[in-house]
PyMOL Python script that loads the backbone (N, CA, C, O; Angstrom):
from pymol import cmd

cmd.read_pdbstr("""\
ATOM      1  N   MET A   1     -40.512  76.627 155.660  1.00  0.00           N
ATOM      2  CA  MET A   1     -40.116  77.911 156.000  1.00  0.00           C
ATOM      3  C   MET A   1     -40.920  78.472 156.946  1.00  0.00           C
ATOM      4  O   MET A   1     -42.133  78.564 156.758  1.00  0.00           O
ATOM      5  N   THR A   2     -40.269  78.948 158.173  1.00  0.00           N
ATOM      6  CA  THR A   2     -41.259  79.575 159.200  1.00  0.00           C
ATOM      7  C   THR A   2     -41.093  81.164 159.300  1.00  0.00           C
ATOM      8  O   THR A   2     -41.805  81.768 160.103  1.00  0.00           O
ATOM      9  N   GLY A   3     -40.197  81.837 158.527  1.00  0.00           N
ATOM     10  CA  GLY A   3     -39.920  83.192 158.763  1.00  0.00           C
ATOM     11  C   GLY A   3     -39.512  83.836 157.469  1.00  0.00           C
ATOM     12  O   GLY A   3     -39.261  83.122 156.498  1.00  0.00           O
ATOM     13  N   VAL A   4     -39.439  85.002 157.407  1.00  0.00           N
ATOM     14  CA  VAL A   4     -38.960  86.043 156.365  1.00  0.00           C
ATOM     15  C   VAL A   4     -37.621  86.382 156.560  1.00  0.00           C
ATOM     16  O   VAL A   4     -37.278  86.839 157.650  1.00  0.00           O
ATOM     17  N   GLN A   5     -36.682  86.197 155.509  1.00  0.00           N
ATOM     18  CA  GLN A   5     -35.408  86.803 155.620  1.00  0.00           C
ATOM     19  C   GLN A   5     -35.473  88.110 154.837  1.00  0.00           C
ATOM     20  O   GLN A   5     -36.062  88.275 153.769  1.00  0.00           O
ATOM     21  N   THR A   6     -34.704  89.110 155.601  1.00  0.00           N
ATOM     22  CA  THR A   6     -34.699  90.386 154.958  1.00  0.00           C
ATOM     23  C   THR A   6     -33.149  90.607 154.785  1.00  0.00           C
ATOM     24  O   THR A   6     -32.332  89.925 155.402  1.00  0.00           O
ATOM     25  N   CYS A   7     -32.800  91.603 153.907  1.00  0.00           N
ATOM     26  CA  CYS A   7     -31.502  92.117 153.500  1.00  0.00           C
ATOM     27  C   CYS A   7     -31.311  93.490 153.943  1.00  0.00           C
ATOM     28  O   CYS A   7     -32.217  94.310 153.792  1.00  0.00           O
ATOM     29  N   ALA A   8     -30.302  93.772 154.429  1.00  0.00           N
ATOM     30  CA  ALA A   8     -30.092  95.167 154.930  1.00  0.00           C
ATOM     31  C   ALA A   8     -29.335  96.124 153.838  1.00  0.00           C
ATOM     32  O   ALA A   8     -28.813  97.201 154.127  1.00  0.00           O
ATOM     33  N   LEU A   9     -29.363  95.617 152.702  1.00  0.00           N
ATOM     34  CA  LEU A   9     -28.717  96.405 151.709  1.00  0.00           C
ATOM     35  C   LEU A   9     -29.658  97.676 151.271  1.00  0.00           C
ATOM     36  O   LEU A   9     -30.880  97.554 151.187  1.00  0.00           O
ATOM     37  N   PRO A  10     -29.020  98.828 151.017  1.00  0.00           N
ATOM     38  CA  PRO A  10     -29.856  99.983 150.587  1.00  0.00           C
ATOM     39  C   PRO A  10     -30.372  99.800 149.188  1.00  0.00           C
ATOM     40  O   PRO A  10     -29.710  99.260 148.302  1.00  0.00           O
ATOM     41  N   ILE A  11     -31.574 100.271 149.031  1.00  0.00           N
ATOM     42  CA  ILE A  11     -32.259 100.194 147.772  1.00  0.00           C
ATOM     43  C   ILE A  11     -32.291 101.787 147.210  1.00  0.00           C
ATOM     44  O   ILE A  11     -32.717 102.684 147.938  1.00  0.00           O
ATOM     45  N   TYR A  12     -31.871 102.011 146.045  1.00  0.00           N
ATOM     46  CA  TYR A  12     -31.572 103.191 145.363  1.00  0.00           C
ATOM     47  C   TYR A  12     -32.651 103.225 144.195  1.00  0.00           C
ATOM     48  O   TYR A  12     -32.693 102.295 143.391  1.00  0.00           O
ATOM     49  N   HIS A  13     -33.464 104.231 144.113  1.00  0.00           N
ATOM     50  CA  HIS A  13     -34.378 104.399 143.090  1.00  0.00           C
ATOM     51  C   HIS A  13     -33.957 105.473 141.929  1.00  0.00           C
ATOM     52  O   HIS A  13     -34.627 106.448 141.589  1.00  0.00           O
ATOM     53  N   GLY A  14     -32.906 105.137 141.491  1.00  0.00           N
ATOM     54  CA  GLY A  14     -32.338 105.951 140.278  1.00  0.00           C
ATOM     55  C   GLY A  14     -31.499 107.038 140.933  1.00  0.00           C
ATOM     56  O   GLY A  14     -31.418 107.340 142.124  1.00  0.00           O
ATOM     57  N   ILE A  15     -30.800 107.631 139.701  1.00  0.00           N
ATOM     58  CA  ILE A  15     -29.736 108.693 140.028  1.00  0.00           C
ATOM     59  C   ILE A  15     -30.291 109.900 140.873  1.00  0.00           C
ATOM     60  O   ILE A  15     -29.550 110.531 141.626  1.00  0.00           O
ATOM     61  N   GLU A  16     -31.548 110.176 140.726  1.00  0.00           N
ATOM     62  CA  GLU A  16     -32.140 111.186 141.454  1.00  0.00           C
ATOM     63  C   GLU A  16     -32.104 111.132 142.904  1.00  0.00           C
ATOM     64  O   GLU A  16     -32.251 112.143 143.591  1.00  0.00           O
ATOM     65  N   SER A  17     -31.910 109.960 143.388  1.00  0.00           N
ATOM     66  CA  SER A  17     -32.121 109.654 144.946  1.00  0.00           C
ATOM     67  C   SER A  17     -30.794 109.779 145.447  1.00  0.00           C
ATOM     68  O   SER A  17     -30.687 109.751 146.673  1.00  0.00           O
ATOM     69  N   MET A  18     -29.663 109.924 144.702  1.00  0.00           N
ATOM     70  CA  MET A  18     -28.223 109.989 145.272  1.00  0.00           C
ATOM     71  C   MET A  18     -28.069 111.230 146.187  1.00  0.00           C
ATOM     72  O   MET A  18     -28.731 112.221 145.877  1.00  0.00           O
ATOM     73  N   THR A  19     -27.379 111.280 147.130  1.00  0.00           N
ATOM     74  CA  THR A  19     -26.975 112.405 148.029  1.00  0.00           C
ATOM     75  C   THR A  19     -25.768 112.260 148.535  1.00  0.00           C
ATOM     76  O   THR A  19     -25.252 111.143 148.566  1.00  0.00           O
ATOM     77  N   LEU A  20     -25.159 113.313 148.987  1.00  0.00           N
ATOM     78  CA  LEU A  20     -23.891 113.503 149.701  1.00  0.00           C
ATOM     79  C   LEU A  20     -23.889 113.636 151.144  1.00  0.00           C
ATOM     80  O   LEU A  20     -24.731 114.405 151.609  1.00  0.00           O
ATOM     81  N   SER A  21     -23.128 113.053 151.927  1.00  0.00           N
ATOM     82  CA  SER A  21     -23.193 113.162 153.383  1.00  0.00           C
ATOM     83  C   SER A  21     -21.671 113.117 153.867  1.00  0.00           C
ATOM     84  O   SER A  21     -20.814 112.353 153.422  1.00  0.00           O
ATOM     85  N   PRO A  22     -21.490 114.133 154.918  1.00  0.00           N
ATOM     86  CA  PRO A  22     -22.313 115.288 155.359  1.00  0.00           C
ATOM     87  C   PRO A  22     -22.280 116.300 154.327  1.00  0.00           C
ATOM     88  O   PRO A  22     -21.350 116.405 153.527  1.00  0.00           O
ATOM     89  N   ASN A  23     -23.352 117.082 154.352  1.00  0.00           N
ATOM     90  CA  ASN A  23     -23.462 118.284 153.580  1.00  0.00           C
ATOM     91  C   ASN A  23     -24.202 119.326 154.314  1.00  0.00           C
ATOM     92  O   ASN A  23     -25.410 119.198 154.511  1.00  0.00           O
ATOM     93  N   PRO A  24     -23.534 120.362 154.734  1.00  0.00           N
ATOM     94  CA  PRO A  24     -22.140 120.826 154.563  1.00  0.00           C
ATOM     95  C   PRO A  24     -21.030 119.853 155.226  1.00  0.00           C
ATOM     96  O   PRO A  24     -21.313 118.987 156.054  1.00  0.00           O
ATOM     97  N   THR A  25     -19.775 120.107 154.760  1.00  0.00           N
ATOM     98  CA  THR A  25     -18.831 119.242 155.126  1.00  0.00           C
ATOM     99  C   THR A  25     -17.594 119.954 155.533  1.00  0.00           C
ATOM    100  O   THR A  25     -17.474 121.139 155.224  1.00  0.00           O
ATOM    101  N   HIS A  26     -16.624 119.317 156.226  1.00  0.00           N
ATOM    102  CA  HIS A  26     -15.512 119.935 156.634  1.00  0.00           C
ATOM    103  C   HIS A  26     -14.274 119.320 155.667  1.00  0.00           C
ATOM    104  O   HIS A  26     -13.162 119.843 155.590  1.00  0.00           O
ATOM    105  N   GLY A  27     -14.649 118.219 155.015  1.00  0.00           N
ATOM    106  CA  GLY A  27     -13.649 117.629 154.038  1.00  0.00           C
ATOM    107  C   GLY A  27     -14.087 116.432 153.463  1.00  0.00           C
ATOM    108  O   GLY A  27     -14.325 116.495 152.257  1.00  0.00           O
ATOM    109  N   LEU A  28     -14.279 115.195 154.107  1.00  0.00           N
ATOM    110  CA  LEU A  28     -14.388 113.935 153.564  1.00  0.00           C
ATOM    111  C   LEU A  28     -16.038 113.979 153.378  1.00  0.00           C
ATOM    112  O   LEU A  28     -16.839 114.379 154.223  1.00  0.00           O
ATOM    113  N   VAL A  29     -16.342 113.464 152.050  1.00  0.00           N
ATOM    114  CA  VAL A  29     -17.631 113.277 151.773  1.00  0.00           C
ATOM    115  C   VAL A  29     -17.970 111.965 151.130  1.00  0.00           C
ATOM    116  O   VAL A  29     -17.337 111.464 150.200  1.00  0.00           O
ATOM    117  N   ASN A  30     -19.137 111.402 151.772  1.00  0.00           N
ATOM    118  CA  ASN A  30     -19.637 109.961 151.235  1.00  0.00           C
ATOM    119  C   ASN A  30     -20.663 110.149 150.147  1.00  0.00           C
ATOM    120  O   ASN A  30     -21.524 111.011 150.319  1.00  0.00           O
ATOM    121  N   ILE A  31     -20.657 109.448 149.074  1.00  0.00           N
ATOM    122  CA  ILE A  31     -21.705 109.346 148.209  1.00  0.00           C
ATOM    123  C   ILE A  31     -22.647 108.125 148.487  1.00  0.00           C
ATOM    124  O   ILE A  31     -22.289 106.950 148.403  1.00  0.00           O
ATOM    125  N   LEU A  32     -23.981 108.588 148.852  1.00  0.00           N
ATOM    126  CA  LEU A  32     -25.002 107.665 149.427  1.00  0.00           C
ATOM    127  C   LEU A  32     -25.753 107.169 148.119  1.00  0.00           C
ATOM    128  O   LEU A  32     -26.727 107.818 147.738  1.00  0.00           O
ATOM    129  N   GLY A  33     -25.356 106.087 147.440  1.00  0.00           N
ATOM    130  CA  GLY A  33     -25.656 105.473 146.137  1.00  0.00           C
ATOM    131  C   GLY A  33     -24.562 104.711 145.703  1.00  0.00           C
ATOM    132  O   GLY A  33     -23.572 104.540 146.416  1.00  0.00           O
ATOM    133  N   PRO A  34     -24.697 104.177 144.420  1.00  0.00           N
ATOM    134  CA  PRO A  34     -23.839 103.440 143.880  1.00  0.00           C
ATOM    135  C   PRO A  34     -22.446 104.050 143.571  1.00  0.00           C
ATOM    136  O   PRO A  34     -22.411 105.272 143.424  1.00  0.00           O
ATOM    137  N   LYS A  35     -21.295 103.347 143.455  1.00  0.00           N
ATOM    138  CA  LYS A  35     -19.989 103.892 142.991  1.00  0.00           C
ATOM    139  C   LYS A  35     -20.289 104.844 141.819  1.00  0.00           C
ATOM    140  O   LYS A  35     -21.215 104.579 141.052  1.00  0.00           O
ATOM    141  N   SER A  36     -19.519 105.965 141.656  1.00  0.00           N
ATOM    142  CA  SER A  36     -19.954 106.996 140.561  1.00  0.00           C
ATOM    143  C   SER A  36     -18.451 107.616 140.241  1.00  0.00           C
ATOM    144  O   SER A  36     -17.532 107.587 141.059  1.00  0.00           O
ATOM    145  N   ASP A  37     -18.357 108.181 138.915  1.00  0.00           N
ATOM    146  CA  ASP A  37     -17.387 109.056 138.566  1.00  0.00           C
ATOM    147  C   ASP A  37     -17.816 110.278 138.946  1.00  0.00           C
ATOM    148  O   ASP A  37     -18.966 110.647 138.708  1.00  0.00           O
ATOM    149  N   VAL A  38     -16.879 111.073 139.613  1.00  0.00           N
ATOM    150  CA  VAL A  38     -17.066 112.341 140.188  1.00  0.00           C
ATOM    151  C   VAL A  38     -16.195 113.473 139.748  1.00  0.00           C
ATOM    152  O   VAL A  38     -14.972 113.367 139.831  1.00  0.00           O
ATOM    153  N   THR A  39     -16.789 114.591 139.268  1.00  0.00           N
ATOM    154  CA  THR A  39     -16.241 115.680 138.944  1.00  0.00           C
ATOM    155  C   THR A  39     -16.812 116.890 139.816  1.00  0.00           C
ATOM    156  O   THR A  39     -18.014 117.150 139.849  1.00  0.00           O
ATOM    157  N   ILE A  40     -15.870 117.586 140.499  1.00  0.00           N
ATOM    158  CA  ILE A  40     -16.228 118.663 141.274  1.00  0.00           C
ATOM    159  C   ILE A  40     -15.700 120.015 140.659  1.00  0.00           C
ATOM    160  O   ILE A  40     -14.579 120.218 140.192  1.00  0.00           O
ATOM    161  N   TYR A  41     -16.799 120.930 140.767  1.00  0.00           N
ATOM    162  CA  TYR A  41     -16.395 122.256 140.070  1.00  0.00           C
ATOM    163  C   TYR A  41     -16.580 123.363 141.289  1.00  0.00           C
ATOM    164  O   TYR A  41     -17.413 123.321 142.194  1.00  0.00           O
ATOM    165  N   ASP A  42     -15.601 124.326 141.059  1.00  0.00           N
ATOM    166  CA  ASP A  42     -15.909 125.460 142.150  1.00  0.00           C
ATOM    167  C   ASP A  42     -17.029 126.531 141.697  1.00  0.00           C
ATOM    168  O   ASP A  42     -17.824 126.227 140.808  1.00  0.00           O
ATOM    169  N   GLN A  43     -17.068 127.624 142.245  1.00  0.00           N
ATOM    170  CA  GLN A  43     -18.142 128.545 141.794  1.00  0.00           C
ATOM    171  C   GLN A  43     -17.912 129.244 140.386  1.00  0.00           C
ATOM    172  O   GLN A  43     -18.862 129.762 139.800  1.00  0.00           O
ATOM    173  N   LEU A  44     -16.712 129.248 139.892  1.00  0.00           N
ATOM    174  CA  LEU A  44     -16.320 129.671 138.674  1.00  0.00           C
ATOM    175  C   LEU A  44     -16.380 128.637 137.629  1.00  0.00           C
ATOM    176  O   LEU A  44     -16.052 128.955 136.486  1.00  0.00           O
ATOM    177  N   GLY A  45     -16.739 127.506 137.874  1.00  0.00           N
ATOM    178  CA  GLY A  45     -17.051 126.331 136.911  1.00  0.00           C
ATOM    179  C   GLY A  45     -15.605 125.601 136.658  1.00  0.00           C
ATOM    180  O   GLY A  45     -15.568 124.763 135.757  1.00  0.00           O
ATOM    181  N   GLN A  46     -14.440 125.866 137.387  1.00  0.00           N
ATOM    182  CA  GLN A  46     -13.433 125.135 137.188  1.00  0.00           C
ATOM    183  C   GLN A  46     -13.304 123.895 137.807  1.00  0.00           C
ATOM    184  O   GLN A  46     -13.558 123.794 139.008  1.00  0.00           O
ATOM    185  N   ILE A  47     -12.949 122.953 137.157  1.00  0.00           N
ATOM    186  CA  ILE A  47     -12.738 121.538 137.825  1.00  0.00           C
ATOM    187  C   ILE A  47     -11.789 121.660 138.920  1.00  0.00           C
ATOM    188  O   ILE A  47     -10.772 122.323 138.717  1.00  0.00           O
ATOM    189  N   VAL A  48     -11.965 121.152 139.975  1.00  0.00           N
ATOM    190  CA  VAL A  48     -11.027 121.221 141.077  1.00  0.00           C
ATOM    191  C   VAL A  48     -10.606 119.749 141.646  1.00  0.00           C
ATOM    192  O   VAL A  48      -9.610 119.553 142.342  1.00  0.00           O
ATOM    193  N   LEU A  49     -11.547 118.736 141.225  1.00  0.00           N
ATOM    194  CA  LEU A  49     -11.150 117.430 141.619  1.00  0.00           C
ATOM    195  C   LEU A  49     -11.944 116.405 140.686  1.00  0.00           C
ATOM    196  O   LEU A  49     -13.083 116.673 140.306  1.00  0.00           O
ATOM    197  N   GLN A  50     -11.402 115.412 140.388  1.00  0.00           N
ATOM    198  CA  GLN A  50     -11.914 114.216 139.579  1.00  0.00           C
ATOM    199  C   GLN A  50     -11.602 112.931 140.102  1.00  0.00           C
ATOM    200  O   GLN A  50     -10.465 112.614 140.452  1.00  0.00           O
ATOM    201  N   LYS A  51     -12.671 112.130 140.163  1.00  0.00           N
ATOM    202  CA  LYS A  51     -12.137 110.722 140.594  1.00  0.00           C
ATOM    203  C   LYS A  51     -13.099 109.630 139.987  1.00  0.00           C
ATOM    204  O   LYS A  51     -14.289 109.921 139.865  1.00  0.00           O
ATOM    205  N   ALA A  52     -12.705 108.557 139.652  1.00  0.00           N
ATOM    206  CA  ALA A  52     -13.332 107.521 139.022  1.00  0.00           C
ATOM    207  C   ALA A  52     -13.837 106.391 139.948  1.00  0.00           C
ATOM    208  O   ALA A  52     -13.133 105.946 140.855  1.00  0.00           O
ATOM    209  N   ASN A  53     -15.133 105.928 139.674  1.00  0.00           N
ATOM    210  CA  ASN A  53     -15.646 104.735 140.211  1.00  0.00           C
ATOM    211  C   ASN A  53     -15.440 104.892 141.761  1.00  0.00           C
ATOM    212  O   ASN A  53     -14.640 104.060 142.189  1.00  0.00           O
ATOM    213  N   THR A  54     -15.893 105.644 142.611  1.00  0.00           N
ATOM    214  CA  THR A  54     -15.765 105.868 144.023  1.00  0.00           C
ATOM    215  C   THR A  54     -17.158 106.154 144.763  1.00  0.00           C
ATOM    216  O   THR A  54     -18.220 106.389 144.186  1.00  0.00           O
ATOM    217  N   LYS A  55     -16.983 106.099 145.974  1.00  0.00           N
ATOM    218  CA  LYS A  55     -17.945 106.374 146.958  1.00  0.00           C
ATOM    219  C   LYS A  55     -17.769 107.536 147.981  1.00  0.00           C
ATOM    220  O   LYS A  55     -18.626 107.979 148.746  1.00  0.00           O
ATOM    221  N   THR A  56     -16.430 107.950 147.825  1.00  0.00           N
ATOM    222  CA  THR A  56     -15.957 108.969 148.759  1.00  0.00           C
ATOM    223  C   THR A  56     -15.107 109.973 147.878  1.00  0.00           C
ATOM    224  O   THR A  56     -14.640 109.617 146.796  1.00  0.00           O
ATOM    225  N   PHE A  57     -14.935 111.205 148.377  1.00  0.00           N
ATOM    226  CA  PHE A  57     -14.040 112.275 148.038  1.00  0.00           C
ATOM    227  C   PHE A  57     -13.743 113.140 149.169  1.00  0.00           C
ATOM    228  O   PHE A  57     -14.530 113.173 150.115  1.00  0.00           O
ATOM    229  N   ASP A  58     -12.664 113.856 149.165  1.00  0.00           N
ATOM    230  CA  ASP A  58     -12.168 114.854 150.046  1.00  0.00           C
ATOM    231  C   ASP A  58     -11.844 116.153 149.658  1.00  0.00           C
ATOM    232  O   ASP A  58     -11.040 116.403 148.759  1.00  0.00           O
ATOM    233  N   LEU A  59     -12.517 117.081 150.386  1.00  0.00           N
ATOM    234  CA  LEU A  59     -12.345 118.555 149.921  1.00  0.00           C
ATOM    235  C   LEU A  59     -11.626 119.304 151.008  1.00  0.00           C
ATOM    236  O   LEU A  59     -11.680 120.531 151.090  1.00  0.00           O
ATOM    237  N   THR A  60     -10.954 118.549 151.836  1.00  0.00           N
ATOM    238  CA  THR A  60     -10.126 119.038 152.989  1.00  0.00           C
ATOM    239  C   THR A  60      -8.998 120.126 152.457  1.00  0.00           C
ATOM    240  O   THR A  60      -8.728 121.146 153.092  1.00  0.00           O
ATOM    241  N   GLY A  61      -8.476 119.820 151.396  1.00  0.00           N
ATOM    242  CA  GLY A  61      -7.291 120.739 150.990  1.00  0.00           C
ATOM    243  C   GLY A  61      -7.793 121.878 150.155  1.00  0.00           C
ATOM    244  O   GLY A  61      -7.001 122.682 149.664  1.00  0.00           O
ATOM    245  N   HIS A  62      -9.193 121.977 149.968  1.00  0.00           N
ATOM    246  CA  HIS A  62      -9.787 123.078 149.251  1.00  0.00           C
ATOM    247  C   HIS A  62     -10.416 124.195 149.958  1.00  0.00           C
ATOM    248  O   HIS A  62     -10.951 123.996 151.048  1.00  0.00           O
ATOM    249  N   PRO A  63     -10.389 125.429 149.385  1.00  0.00           N
ATOM    250  CA  PRO A  63     -10.872 126.462 150.325  1.00  0.00           C
ATOM    251  C   PRO A  63     -12.470 126.366 150.624  1.00  0.00           C
ATOM    252  O   PRO A  63     -13.287 125.855 149.858  1.00  0.00           O
ATOM    253  N   LYS A  64     -12.710 126.859 151.681  1.00  0.00           N
ATOM    254  CA  LYS A  64     -14.178 126.905 152.140  1.00  0.00           C
ATOM    255  C   LYS A  64     -15.122 127.473 151.079  1.00  0.00           C
ATOM    256  O   LYS A  64     -14.695 128.387 150.374  1.00  0.00           O
ATOM    257  N   GLY A  65     -16.322 127.034 150.906  1.00  0.00           N
ATOM    258  CA  GLY A  65     -17.130 127.589 149.832  1.00  0.00           C
ATOM    259  C   GLY A  65     -18.138 126.557 149.173  1.00  0.00           C
ATOM    260  O   GLY A  65     -18.296 125.447 149.681  1.00  0.00           O
ATOM    261  N   VAL A  66     -18.784 126.931 148.085  1.00  0.00           N
ATOM    262  CA  VAL A  66     -19.710 126.264 147.522  1.00  0.00           C
ATOM    263  C   VAL A  66     -19.016 125.516 146.361  1.00  0.00           C
ATOM    264  O   VAL A  66     -18.146 126.078 145.696  1.00  0.00           O
ATOM    265  N   TYR A  67     -19.460 124.067 146.089  1.00  0.00           N
ATOM    266  CA  TYR A  67     -18.911 123.374 145.166  1.00  0.00           C
ATOM    267  C   TYR A  67     -20.049 122.601 144.549  1.00  0.00           C
ATOM    268  O   TYR A  67     -20.962 122.131 145.229  1.00  0.00           O
ATOM    269  N   PHE A  68     -19.962 122.481 143.201  1.00  0.00           N
ATOM    270  CA  PHE A  68     -20.994 121.627 142.489  1.00  0.00           C
ATOM    271  C   PHE A  68     -20.314 120.219 142.149  1.00  0.00           C
ATOM    272  O   PHE A  68     -19.234 120.153 141.562  1.00  0.00           O
ATOM    273  N   VAL A  69     -21.016 119.132 142.555  1.00  0.00           N
ATOM    274  CA  VAL A  69     -20.378 117.740 142.411  1.00  0.00           C
ATOM    275  C   VAL A  69     -21.337 117.017 141.407  1.00  0.00           C
ATOM    276  O   VAL A  69     -22.527 116.796 141.630  1.00  0.00           O
ATOM    277  N   THR A  70     -20.657 116.680 140.274  1.00  0.00           N
ATOM    278  CA  THR A  70     -21.362 115.877 139.187  1.00  0.00           C
ATOM    279  C   THR A  70     -20.906 114.317 139.496  1.00  0.00           C
ATOM    280  O   THR A  70     -19.740 113.925 139.556  1.00  0.00           O
ATOM    281  N   LEU A  71     -22.034 113.559 139.669  1.00  0.00           N
ATOM    282  CA  LEU A  71     -21.913 112.044 139.761  1.00  0.00           C
ATOM    283  C   LEU A  71     -22.412 111.530 138.453  1.00  0.00           C
ATOM    284  O   LEU A  71     -23.362 112.080 137.895  1.00  0.00           O
ATOM    285  N   SER A  72     -21.851 110.573 137.984  1.00  0.00           N
ATOM    286  CA  SER A  72     -22.149 109.796 136.828  1.00  0.00           C
ATOM    287  C   SER A  72     -21.791 108.404 136.957  1.00  0.00           C
ATOM    288  O   SER A  72     -20.691 107.990 137.325  1.00  0.00           O
ATOM    289  N   ASN A  73     -23.002 107.561 136.562  1.00  0.00           N
ATOM    290  CA  ASN A  73     -22.922 106.206 136.713  1.00  0.00           C
ATOM    291  C   ASN A  73     -23.843 105.436 135.656  1.00  0.00           C
ATOM    292  O   ASN A  73     -24.465 106.111 134.835  1.00  0.00           O
ATOM    293  N   GLU A  74     -23.946 104.086 135.651  1.00  0.00           N
ATOM    294  CA  GLU A  74     -24.774 103.516 134.765  1.00  0.00           C
ATOM    295  C   GLU A  74     -26.230 104.010 134.677  1.00  0.00           C
ATOM    296  O   GLU A  74     -26.919 103.812 133.676  1.00  0.00           O
ATOM    297  N   GLN A  75     -26.710 104.728 135.884  1.00  0.00           N
ATOM    298  CA  GLN A  75     -28.050 105.128 136.054  1.00  0.00           C
ATOM    299  C   GLN A  75     -28.151 106.600 135.322  1.00  0.00           C
ATOM    300  O   GLN A  75     -29.247 107.018 134.950  1.00  0.00           O
ATOM    301  N   GLY A  76     -27.175 107.216 135.174  1.00  0.00           N
ATOM    302  CA  GLY A  76     -27.207 108.541 134.644  1.00  0.00           C
ATOM    303  C   GLY A  76     -26.253 109.532 135.165  1.00  0.00           C
ATOM    304  O   GLY A  76     -25.150 109.133 135.538  1.00  0.00           O
ATOM    305  N   THR A  77     -26.578 110.869 135.238  1.00  0.00           N
ATOM    306  CA  THR A  77     -25.708 111.899 135.827  1.00  0.00           C
ATOM    307  C   THR A  77     -26.473 112.942 136.493  1.00  0.00           C
ATOM    308  O   THR A  77     -27.469 113.408 135.940  1.00  0.00           O
ATOM    309  N   ILE A  78     -26.094 113.341 137.622  1.00  0.00           N
ATOM    310  CA  ILE A  78     -26.667 114.238 138.554  1.00  0.00           C
ATOM    311  C   ILE A  78     -25.604 115.225 138.941  1.00  0.00           C
ATOM    312  O   ILE A  78     -24.413 114.919 138.907  1.00  0.00           O
ATOM    313  N   THR A  79     -26.070 116.513 139.343  1.00  0.00           N
ATOM    314  CA  THR A  79     -25.137 117.534 139.796  1.00  0.00           C
ATOM    315  C   THR A  79     -25.731 118.025 141.262  1.00  0.00           C
ATOM    316  O   THR A  79     -26.910 118.377 141.312  1.00  0.00           O
ATOM    317  N   ILE A  80     -24.935 118.046 142.417  1.00  0.00           N
ATOM    318  CA  ILE A  80     -25.505 118.150 143.643  1.00  0.00           C
ATOM    319  C   ILE A  80     -24.645 119.392 144.172  1.00  0.00           C
ATOM    320  O   ILE A  80     -23.439 119.430 143.932  1.00  0.00           O
ATOM    321  N   LYS A  81     -25.275 120.397 144.890  1.00  0.00           N
ATOM    322  CA  LYS A  81     -24.381 121.461 145.463  1.00  0.00           C
ATOM    323  C   LYS A  81     -24.085 121.057 146.838  1.00  0.00           C
ATOM    324  O   LYS A  81     -24.949 120.651 147.615  1.00  0.00           O
ATOM    325  N   THR A  82     -22.537 121.206 147.189  1.00  0.00           N
ATOM    326  CA  THR A  82     -22.249 121.039 148.565  1.00  0.00           C
ATOM    327  C   THR A  82     -21.462 122.104 148.981  1.00  0.00           C
ATOM    328  O   THR A  82     -20.814 122.731 148.143  1.00  0.00           O
ATOM    329  N   ILE A  83     -21.420 122.459 150.410  1.00  0.00           N
ATOM    330  CA  ILE A  83     -20.599 123.449 150.921  1.00  0.00           C
ATOM    331  C   ILE A  83     -19.586 122.801 151.745  1.00  0.00           C
ATOM    332  O   ILE A  83     -19.787 121.757 152.365  1.00  0.00           O
ATOM    333  N   ARG A  84     -18.345 123.539 151.731  1.00  0.00           N
ATOM    334  CA  ARG A  84     -17.170 123.151 152.427  1.00  0.00           C
ATOM    335  C   ARG A  84     -17.085 124.116 153.543  1.00  0.00           C
ATOM    336  O   ARG A  84     -16.863 125.298 153.277  1.00  0.00           O
ATOM    337  N   ASN A  85     -17.255 123.688 154.903  1.00  0.00           N
ATOM    338  CA  ASN A  85     -17.076 124.657 155.811  1.00  0.00           C
ATOM    339  C   ASN A  85     -15.685 124.736 156.379  1.00  0.00           C
ATOM    340  O   ASN A  85     -15.410 125.591 157.221  1.00  0.00           O
TER     341      ASN A  85
END
""", "prot")
cmd.dss("prot")
cmd.show_as("cartoon", "prot")
cmd.util.cbc("prot")
cmd.orient("prot")
C-alpha cells in the first residue's frame, strides 16, 4: 500500500457538538449531527413542531422570533436556541 485513504464523513464528538444551520434562519434548518428527534418550543414554552428521526425542519410557517430546539438521539439530549428572521 503506497498511500493513505481518507474518508470525508463528518466526525461528531457527542451531543454537545451538534449545531443548527443556518442560525438565524428564514425557515429551513439543517441539523449538523446525526438524525434526531426534534421538539421545538416558542418563547412561552409551547410546542410548535415535532419531528422524529430527522436532520431538517422548517420554521417557514411560524412567526419570526426566538425558538428553543430540543434534539434527542442515542447520544443524549440538547437544547439549542435559534432565531427565525
